[in-house]
C-alpha positions as CSV (number, residue, x, y, z in Angstrom):
1,M,1.5,-0.9,-23.5
2,S,2.6,0.7,-26.7
3,D,3.4,4.0,-24.8
4,V,5.8,2.3,-22.4
5,S,7.4,0.3,-25.2
6,A,7.9,3.5,-27.2
7,G,9.4,5.2,-24.1
8,F,11.9,2.3,-23.8
9,R,12.9,2.6,-27.4
10,E,13.4,6.3,-27.1
11,V,15.6,5.9,-24.0
12,Y,17.6,2.8,-24.9
13,G,17.4,2.7,-28.7
14,T,16.0,-0.8,-29.0
15,D,12.8,-2.7,-28.4
16,P,12.2,-4.2,-24.9
17,E,11.9,-7.9,-24.4
18,G,8.6,-7.5,-22.6
19,V,6.2,-5.2,-20.7
20,W,4.8,-5.8,-17.3
21,A,2.3,-4.1,-15.0
22,A,1.6,-4.0,-11.3
23,P,-1.3,-2.0,-9.6
24,G,-1.6,0.4,-6.8
25,R,-4.1,-0.4,-4.1
26,V,-6.6,1.0,-1.7
27,N,-7.1,-0.6,1.7
28,L,-10.8,-1.2,2.4
29,I,-10.1,-1.8,6.1
30,G,-7.2,-2.8,8.4
31,E,-4.8,0.1,8.8
32,H,-1.4,-0.5,10.5
33,T,-2.4,-4.0,11.4
34,D,-0.1,-5.9,9.0
35,Y,3.1,-5.3,10.9
36,N,1.2,-6.3,14.0
37,D,0.6,-9.8,12.4
38,G,-3.1,-8.8,12.0
39,F,-5.7,-8.7,9.3
40,V,-6.1,-6.4,6.2
41,M,-8.4,-6.2,3.3
42,P,-7.0,-4.3,0.3
43,L,-8.1,-4.2,-3.3
44,A,-6.0,-3.5,-6.4
45,L,-6.7,-0.3,-8.5
46,P,-6.8,-0.1,-12.3
47,H,-4.0,2.4,-11.9
48,T,-0.7,0.6,-12.6
49,C,3.0,1.0,-12.8
50,R,4.2,-0.4,-16.1
51,A,7.7,-1.5,-16.9
52,A,9.3,-2.2,-20.3
53,A,12.4,-4.3,-19.7
54,S,15.3,-6.2,-21.2
55,P,18.1,-8.1,-19.5
56,R,21.8,-7.1,-19.6
57,T,24.9,-9.3,-19.3
58,D,27.4,-6.7,-18.1
59,G,26.2,-6.2,-14.5
60,K,24.7,-2.8,-15.1
61,L,21.2,-1.8,-13.9
62,R,19.8,1.1,-15.9
63,V,16.4,2.5,-14.8
64,H,14.4,5.4,-16.2
65,S,11.1,6.8,-15.3
66,G,8.8,8.8,-17.7
67,D,7.2,10.3,-14.6
68,A,10.2,11.5,-12.6
69,P,12.7,14.3,-13.5
70,G,16.2,13.3,-14.5
71,G,17.6,10.9,-17.0
72,V,18.7,7.3,-16.8
73,V,20.0,6.1,-13.4
74,E,22.9,3.7,-13.9
75,L,24.1,1.3,-11.1
76,R,26.3,-1.7,-10.8
77,V,24.4,-4.6,-9.4
78,D,27.4,-6.0,-7.5
79,E,27.8,-2.6,-5.7
80,L,24.3,-2.1,-4.5
81,A,24.1,-1.3,-0.8
82,P,21.2,-0.5,1.6
83,V,20.7,3.0,2.8
84,A,21.5,1.9,6.4
85,A,24.9,0.5,5.2
86,G,25.9,3.7,3.6
87,G,24.1,3.3,0.2
88,D,22.6,6.2,-1.5
89,R,18.8,6.4,-1.2
90,G,18.8,7.8,-4.7
91,G,15.1,8.9,-4.8
92,W,12.7,6.7,-6.7
93,A,15.5,4.5,-8.2
94,A,16.2,3.0,-4.7
95,Y,13.0,0.9,-5.1
96,P,14.0,-1.1,-8.2
97,A,17.6,-1.2,-7.0
98,G,16.4,-2.7,-3.7
99,V,14.5,-5.4,-5.6
100,V,17.7,-6.4,-7.5
101,W,19.7,-6.3,-4.3
102,V,17.3,-8.6,-2.4
103,L,17.1,-11.1,-5.3
104,R,20.9,-11.3,-5.1
105,E,20.9,-11.5,-1.3
106,E,18.4,-14.3,-1.5
107,G,20.6,-16.2,-3.9
108,L,18.1,-16.1,-6.7
109,L,20.5,-14.2,-8.9
110,S,24.2,-15.0,-8.6
111,G,27.3,-13.8,-10.4
112,A,28.7,-10.3,-10.9
113,A,26.5,-9.6,-13.9
114,A,23.2,-11.3,-12.8
115,G,20.3,-8.9,-12.3
116,G,21.5,-6.4,-14.9
117,A,18.7,-4.9,-16.9
118,D,17.4,-1.9,-18.7
119,L,14.0,-0.8,-17.4
120,H,11.7,2.1,-18.4
121,Y,8.7,2.9,-16.2
122,E,5.5,4.8,-16.6
123,S,2.9,4.9,-14.0
124,T,-0.7,6.0,-13.5
125,V,-0.6,5.4,-9.7
126,P,-0.6,8.8,-8.0
127,T,2.6,9.2,-5.9
128,G,2.4,10.3,-2.3
129,A,-1.4,9.6,-2.3
130,G,-1.3,6.5,0.0
131,L,-2.1,4.3,-2.9
132,S,1.1,2.2,-2.8
133,S,3.0,3.7,-5.8
134,S,6.2,2.4,-4.3
135,A,4.9,-1.2,-3.9
136,A,3.7,-1.1,-7.5
137,L,7.1,0.0,-8.6
138,E,8.8,-2.8,-6.6
139,V,6.4,-5.5,-7.6
140,V,6.5,-4.7,-11.3
141,T,10.3,-4.8,-11.2
142,A,10.4,-8.2,-9.4
143,T,7.8,-9.6,-11.8
144,A,9.7,-8.5,-14.8
145,L,13.0,-9.8,-13.5
146,S,11.4,-13.1,-12.5
147,D,10.4,-13.6,-16.1
148,L,13.5,-12.2,-17.7
149,Y,15.8,-14.5,-15.6
150,G,13.4,-17.5,-15.5
151,L,13.1,-17.4,-11.8
152,G,9.4,-18.6,-11.7
153,L,8.6,-16.6,-8.6
154,A,5.1,-17.0,-7.1
155,P,3.1,-13.8,-6.5
156,Q,3.3,-14.1,-2.7
157,H,7.0,-14.8,-2.8
158,I,7.4,-11.6,-5.0
159,A,5.5,-9.7,-2.3
160,Q,7.8,-10.9,0.5
161,L,10.9,-10.1,-1.5
162,C,9.6,-6.6,-2.3
163,Q,8.7,-6.0,1.4
164,R,12.3,-6.9,2.3
165,A,13.6,-4.6,-0.3
166,E,11.6,-1.7,1.1
167,N,12.5,-2.6,4.8
168,D,16.2,-3.5,4.4
169,F,17.3,-1.5,1.4
170,V,15.2,1.6,1.2
171,G,14.8,1.8,5.0
172,V,11.0,2.0,5.3
173,P,9.6,-0.5,8.0
174,C,6.4,-1.3,6.1
175,G,4.3,-4.4,6.6
176,I,3.4,-6.9,3.9
177,M,0.0,-5.6,2.8
178,D,0.9,-3.2,0.0
179,Q,3.2,-5.6,-1.9
180,T,0.8,-8.5,-1.4
181,A,-2.1,-6.5,-2.8
182,S,-0.1,-5.4,-5.8
183,A,1.1,-8.9,-6.5
184,C,-1.9,-11.1,-5.6
185,C,-5.2,-9.2,-5.9
186,T,-7.7,-10.5,-8.5
187,E,-10.2,-8.5,-10.5
188,G,-13.6,-8.0,-8.9
189,H,-12.4,-9.0,-5.4
190,A,-11.0,-7.6,-2.2
191,L,-8.2,-9.6,-0.7
192,F,-8.6,-10.8,2.9
193,L,-5.0,-11.4,4.1
194,D,-3.7,-12.8,7.4
195,A,-0.4,-11.0,7.7
196,R,1.0,-13.6,10.1
197,D,0.6,-16.8,8.1
198,L,-0.1,-15.1,4.7
199,T,-3.2,-17.1,4.1
200,Q,-5.4,-15.3,1.6
201,R,-9.0,-15.2,0.6
202,Q,-10.4,-13.5,-2.4
203,V,-13.7,-11.9,-1.3
204,P,-16.2,-11.0,-4.1
205,F,-16.6,-7.2,-4.1
206,D,-18.9,-6.2,-7.0
207,L,-20.2,-2.9,-5.8
208,A,-21.7,-1.9,-9.2
209,A,-24.1,-4.9,-9.0
210,K,-25.4,-3.6,-5.7
211,G,-25.8,0.0,-6.9
212,L,-22.8,1.1,-4.9
213,R,-19.5,2.9,-5.6
214,L,-16.3,3.3,-3.7
215,L,-14.8,6.7,-4.3
216,V,-11.1,7.4,-3.7
217,V,-10.4,11.0,-2.7
218,D,-6.8,12.0,-3.1
219,T,-6.3,15.0,-0.9
220,R,-3.1,15.8,-2.7
221,V,-1.4,16.2,0.7
222,K,1.9,14.4,0.3
223,H,3.3,12.1,2.9
224,E,6.7,10.6,3.5
225,L,6.7,7.4,5.5
226,G,10.5,7.4,5.8
227,D,10.4,10.5,8.1
228,G,10.1,8.5,11.3
229,A,6.4,8.8,12.0
230,Y,5.6,5.4,10.6
231,A,8.6,3.8,12.3
232,N,7.5,5.4,15.6
233,R,4.1,3.9,15.4
234,R,5.5,0.5,14.7
235,A,8.0,0.8,17.6
236,A,5.2,1.7,20.0
237,C,3.2,-1.3,18.9
238,E,6.1,-3.7,19.3
239,S,7.1,-2.3,22.7
240,A,3.5,-2.7,23.9
241,A,3.4,-6.3,22.7
242,R,6.6,-7.1,24.6
243,A,5.1,-5.5,27.7
244,L,2.0,-7.7,27.4
245,G,4.1,-10.8,26.8
246,V,2.6,-11.6,23.4
247,P,4.3,-12.1,20.1
248,A,2.3,-9.2,18.5
249,L,-0.8,-7.1,19.2
250,R,-2.7,-9.5,16.9
251,D,-2.6,-11.8,19.9
252,V,-4.7,-9.5,22.1
253,P,-8.4,-10.5,21.5
254,A,-11.0,-7.7,21.4
255,E,-12.7,-9.1,24.5
256,R,-9.4,-8.7,26.5
257,L,-8.6,-5.2,25.3
258,E,-9.7,-3.4,28.5
259,T,-7.8,-5.8,30.7
260,A,-4.7,-5.4,28.5
261,L,-4.9,-1.6,28.7
262,K,-5.2,-1.7,32.5
263,D,-2.1,-4.1,32.6
264,L,-0.2,-1.6,30.5
265,A,-1.2,1.3,32.7
266,S,0.0,-0.7,35.8
267,L,3.3,-1.2,34.1
268,G,3.7,2.5,33.6
269,V,3.1,2.5,29.8
270,D,1.9,5.9,28.8
271,D,-1.5,6.8,27.4
272,T,-0.2,7.4,23.9
273,V,1.1,3.8,23.5
274,R,-2.1,2.5,25.1
275,R,-4.1,4.3,22.4
276,R,-2.0,2.8,19.7
277,V,-2.8,-0.7,21.2
278,R,-6.5,0.1,21.2
279,H,-6.5,1.1,17.6
280,V,-4.7,-2.1,16.4
281,V,-7.0,-4.4,18.5
282,T,-10.2,-2.7,17.5
283,E,-9.1,-2.4,13.8
284,N,-8.5,-6.2,13.6
285,Q,-12.0,-6.6,14.9
286,R,-13.3,-4.2,12.3
287,V,-11.8,-6.3,9.5
288,R,-13.6,-9.3,10.9
289,E,-16.9,-7.3,11.0
290,V,-16.5,-6.2,7.3
291,I,-15.9,-9.9,6.3
292,E,-19.0,-11.0,8.2
293,R,-21.1,-8.3,6.5
294,L,-19.8,-9.1,3.1
295,D,-20.3,-12.8,3.6
296,A,-23.9,-12.0,4.7
297,D,-24.4,-10.1,1.4
298,D,-25.0,-6.9,3.4
299,T,-22.4,-4.6,1.7
300,R,-24.1,-1.4,2.7
301,A,-23.6,-2.3,6.4
302,I,-19.9,-2.0,6.1
303,G,-20.2,1.8,5.9
304,P,-20.4,2.5,9.6
305,V,-17.4,0.2,10.2
306,L,-15.3,2.2,7.8
307,T,-16.3,5.4,9.6
308,A,-15.5,3.9,13.0
309,G,-12.1,2.9,11.6
310,H,-11.4,6.5,10.6
311,A,-12.2,7.7,14.1
312,S,-9.7,5.2,15.5
313,C,-7.0,6.2,13.0
314,R,-7.6,9.9,13.8
315,D,-7.9,9.7,17.6
316,D,-6.0,6.6,18.8
317,F,-3.3,6.1,16.1
318,E,-3.1,9.8,15.2
319,I,-2.3,9.3,11.5
320,S,-5.0,11.5,10.0
321,C,-4.8,15.1,9.0
322,P,-7.3,18.0,8.6
323,E,-7.9,17.2,4.9
324,L,-8.6,13.5,5.5
325,D,-10.9,14.4,8.3
326,L,-12.7,16.9,6.1
327,V,-13.3,14.2,3.4
328,V,-14.9,11.9,6.0
329,E,-17.0,14.7,7.6
330,S,-18.2,16.3,4.4
331,G,-18.8,13.0,2.6
332,C,-20.9,11.5,5.4
333,A,-22.8,14.7,5.8
334,A,-23.7,14.6,2.1
335,G,-25.1,11.1,2.4
336,A,-22.2,8.7,2.1
337,L,-22.7,5.3,3.8
338,G,-19.2,5.5,5.3
339,A,-15.8,6.9,4.8
340,R,-12.2,6.6,6.2
341,M,-8.6,7.4,5.4
342,T,-6.7,4.7,3.7
343,G,-3.0,3.9,3.6
344,G,-0.2,4.9,5.9
345,G,-1.7,8.2,6.8
346,F,-0.2,11.7,7.4
347,G,-1.9,12.8,4.1
348,G,-2.8,10.7,1.1
349,S,-6.2,9.5,0.3
350,A,-9.6,8.6,1.8
351,I,-12.3,6.2,0.6
352,V,-16.0,7.0,0.6
353,L,-18.7,4.4,0.1
354,V,-21.8,5.8,-1.6
355,E,-24.9,4.8,-3.5
356,V,-24.3,5.3,-7.2
357,A,-27.2,7.7,-7.3
358,D,-25.5,9.9,-4.6
359,A,-21.9,9.7,-6.0
360,D,-21.8,13.0,-7.9
361,A,-23.5,14.9,-5.0
362,V,-21.0,13.5,-2.5
363,A,-18.0,14.2,-4.7
364,K,-19.3,17.8,-5.2
365,A,-19.8,18.3,-1.5
366,V,-16.3,17.1,-0.7
367,T,-14.8,19.4,-3.4
368,E,-16.8,22.4,-2.1
369,A,-15.7,21.7,1.4
370,F,-12.1,21.7,0.3
371,A,-12.6,25.0,-1.5
372,A,-14.3,26.6,1.5
373,A,-11.4,25.5,3.7
374,G,-8.8,26.9,1.3
375,H,-7.4,23.5,0.4
376,R,-6.2,22.5,-3.0
377,A,-9.0,20.7,-5.0
378,P,-8.9,16.9,-4.3
379,R,-8.7,14.3,-7.1
380,I,-11.7,12.0,-6.9
381,F,-12.2,8.7,-8.8
382,P,-13.9,5.3,-8.4
383,A,-12.0,2.3,-7.0
384,V,-12.6,-0.6,-9.3
385,P,-11.3,-3.9,-7.9
386,S,-8.7,-4.9,-10.4
387,A,-6.0,-7.5,-11.2
388,G,-2.6,-7.9,-9.6
389,A,0.8,-7.9,-11.3
390,R,1.1,-9.5,-14.7
391,R,2.9,-9.5,-18.0
392,L,1.0,-7.5,-20.7
């Protein structure tokens, strides 16, 4: 807290009015299901984006990051425009700018000067690692502005506003999971979220008490979800739902999957799109299986479900990469209970469920496999279920 406050003083020459934090996340299970109105199960990390902030009354938004090159980015709140409308994406600053824009669009901040602020950010969430660094940046901004302007926004409302900022301002068609995880997760729990009606259930997830550990393996392969690959996957899912005559792929039950795939084939829908459908339908079922096994106090039994999820991401949704596959293969070969890629894909991170006694050996095996393949050494750390956004 003191570091980000000191950074604010160094940049702006005065003390901030407050300091806020919002975490990154890993997704235990449920990949690319949120924008299909399905089920997800993320948990917040102890890694956070912290913001020191003070309001302004002159309509200027000034943002500065201690983790990004360049100086203060200064914008006029009444001139903010989405990328699609000719606005400047502006790198990382587009995310906080998008939050201010959406608060004004929703009528929560009105007047030429409303939404002005000085913000300084420092983050321990790895960027480009599939751990929702952008959602943490959005959520901490919205949480700070809610407090600074007395908006009283509930965590789930903050998540929805931040999703709109990323969709409509930045131009990334993400689902609701990342922002909800950052805003709503609680310490010691995974969050079971229905992405259609936004009902939540905090599921106890105390791995240490069971002699288990969940390792995050950051492959250090960077991904860019704005490059079209994510949007293409979403478009394929939406087109398949239209062809099947359902609101979303969530409405295709697992027991009707084969019939649905045959129907799509008869309509001339190509094999690639059919495989996208198979992933979403089976992934929703895997979320249910994980919930059932956790409710039955059989945490070790979720391992094979995680590994099956990775195979589906790799083969049917085609969002894995050689480095992610190597984490899963080498980790499981070294004794892991299960492993899978996590996040949007095309790089980023994987999670590996291990017995505490095997954690070091599995981490060593993965690192050695990367070295043997000529890859950059991965970053490996435990995922500890942590709290969502808050004022510090």
